[in-house]
N, C-alpha and C positions, 0 to 999 in steps of 0.2 A: 553401492551404496557405501555412505560413510559410516563410521562406529557410531553407536547409538547414542553416545554422549555428545557427539559433535553435531552440530545442525547441518541440514543440508539446505540446498537452494531452492527456496520457493519458486515456482514459476506458474504463471498463469496469464490472465487477460483483464483489462479493465471492464468489470462488469460481464456478463454472460449473454445478454440480449441486445446488444448493440448492433443497429440496422447494416452499419457499414460492414458487418462480415456474417452476422447471426443467420441470415437468410439463406446464405449458402452453404453455412454448416450444419444445420439440422434439418432432418427431414421436412418435404413439403407438408405433409400432412400433421406434422407434430403440433400439439397444441402448445401455446407460448408458456402455459403454466406447468409444462413439462419439461422446460428448456433448463432450469436448474438442476432438477434430478439427471438430466441425462449430461450436462455440464461436470458437474460434481463427480459423475463416475468415470469421467476421462481425465480432467485436470484435477489436481491436488489442493488448490488455492485459488482464491478471487481477490481482487481488489475492488469492493464495492464501491461503485461511483457515488457521489454526494448528491447526484439528481435523484436518487432514490429515495432520499428522506424528504422529498418535498412532498409526498404522500405516504399515508402509513404502509411501511414495508411488510411484508409477509415473513417476519424474521422466525416466527415460531414453525413454518414451513421449511425455510432453511435448514433449520436445527434438526427437525425430523427427517429430513430428505439427505442430508450430508452424514458420511460416517465420521466415526471419531478421529479418523487420521486427517481429513480435510481442515483446511486452515483459511480463515478469513482476514482480511485486512480491510478496515473500514476508513473510507475518507470521509472525514467530518464536515457536517454542512457548512456552507459557506457563512452563515450567522456567527460561527465561531473566529472568523477571520476578520471582525469588524472591531476596529480599534476602540470605536466609540461606546461599546457596549461596557456598562458598569461591572464591576467585581460582582456585586451582589447576582445581577442579572447574569453574568457568565457563570458563576457558580450553579444557579438554577437551571441553567441552559445544560450545562454537563451532566448534572443530577438526571434530568430528564431523559436524555440522550442515552445515558448509559443504563438506565433502567430500560429503555426502548430495546435495547441491543441484548440486554440479559441472556436470551435464551442461546446464544452463541458466544457468550461472552469467554468460556471456556476454551473453545476452539479459535479465538482472536489472537493473533501473535502481534498486532502492533495497529498504529494507527498513522493517517497520512491527512497533512492540511496543506493547502495552497494560499499564500498569503498574496495579496494584492500589491500592484505598483503604487505606492503611496509613501507618502513622508513617514520614516520608521519612528514609531514610539516605543523605546525601550522599556519604559514602566509598564506598558500593557503587555509586551512581550513576555516579561518577568511574571506578570500576573496569570498570563495565558498557562506557561508551562508549569506554574504551580498548582493550578487546576487541573489540567489534563493528565501531567505524568504520574499523579498518583494511580490513576485508573489502569493505563497500558502504556507501553512506550510508543513515542512517537517519532515520526519523519516527517520533516518540514520541508516545503520548497520555499526557498528566500529569493526574491526577486533581488538584482544586484544593489538596488538603494538599500536594501535591509542588512548587507553583508559587511557590517561593521565591526571592529575590534569588539565593542561592549557585546554585539548580538553572538560573536564567537564564543565569548565568555559565558553567556548564558545559555548556549547548547552545551557547552561542556559541563557548566554546574548541573544541568537539569538531566544530562545524557539524552539529548535529543539529537538524532541524526538528521544528517541533510538529505534530501530525495535526489538522486543522481538522474541526470538526462542525458545518457551517454550520443544521442543522435546531436544534440547542440554543443557538447563541450567532452572531450575527450578523457579528461582526469577525473576519477572519482573524488568528491569533497572528502577532505581530510577528518571531517568531523562523523564519527560514525554513529556514536550514542549507543544505546540498546537495541535498535532495530534499523537496519540498513535495506533502502530499497532504491530499485531504479525503474524509470518509465521508459520505454521505446517504441519505435514503429519498425525498426529494421527488421527485414527479413534475410539479409544477407549472411551466408554461412561463416565468412570470414569475422564479419562484424560481431556475430552471434558469439563465436568462441571468444574473441577480444575481450567482450563484454563479462561473459562469465568467469574467464580466467581472472579478472580484477577482483572478484568475490573471494578468491580463494583465502587471502591474508585475514579478510574479515571473519569467515566461518571457522578459520584455524584459532581464533580469540574467542569463539565459542558465542559469537553474537549472529541472532537471527537474522536472515537477508531474504529477499524476495526480488524478484524480476517480473514485471507485468508490461502487456503488450496493448497497444492500441492500435486503431487505423484499420483499413481496409484486411490487412494480412494478418491481425492479431492473432488469429486461432491457428494458422500455420506456424508462424512465428514462435509462439508459446510451444507447439509440438516439438518444431527442431530444435528449440534450447533447451528443452527437458532431454531430449534425445542425447544433445551435445553435454549436457552437465552430467549426465549417467555415465558417459564415456570418460569424461573427466574424473569422475568420481566427485563431484562437488554437489 
């Protein structure tokens, strides 16, 4: 493990009850409501998917079952990615959301938001960052149409990181912000090592970082990635 004052790479999956892999991961007779407890006893972090916010999530239960060292990353609901939302409604939405997740706030290292493929609105993007970033560090998935020079300036101004998808593009985005994360589906050991090694400069600068897996091999890939990261002292 790295020195205590240097962050280590968080590794986990996108959710803990995804039907693509969870039915083969948990014991057949284990109740679904026990799955987070089992997950948090094995992995040290999770990306909580936006789909869980469609119904009132059991945040109090997560807080009770996760130990103090467990870390959450919260994907913001899709309503945050709507450029048509007014400033007042955006602020109200943020207040409601962060009140809802208050039980796990101290164990949450960052946020994630996926923007849609639509004409960019820089005034709205600035407003979004100004509302969200005072709460927690943000990493955002920017479609190509949003990746303008003005957008890059806003990312730097508000210390927002770009989410990296290493399966789609080999290079890690240059804008790290205060929270850097990647989402992958690969379980290839060479690719995992290559991805993990890219995080070393980020962690050396004392920036929090996380690698999360999705797809049918998510749990196995996360387990292998954690082993590789420990061997590389990342």
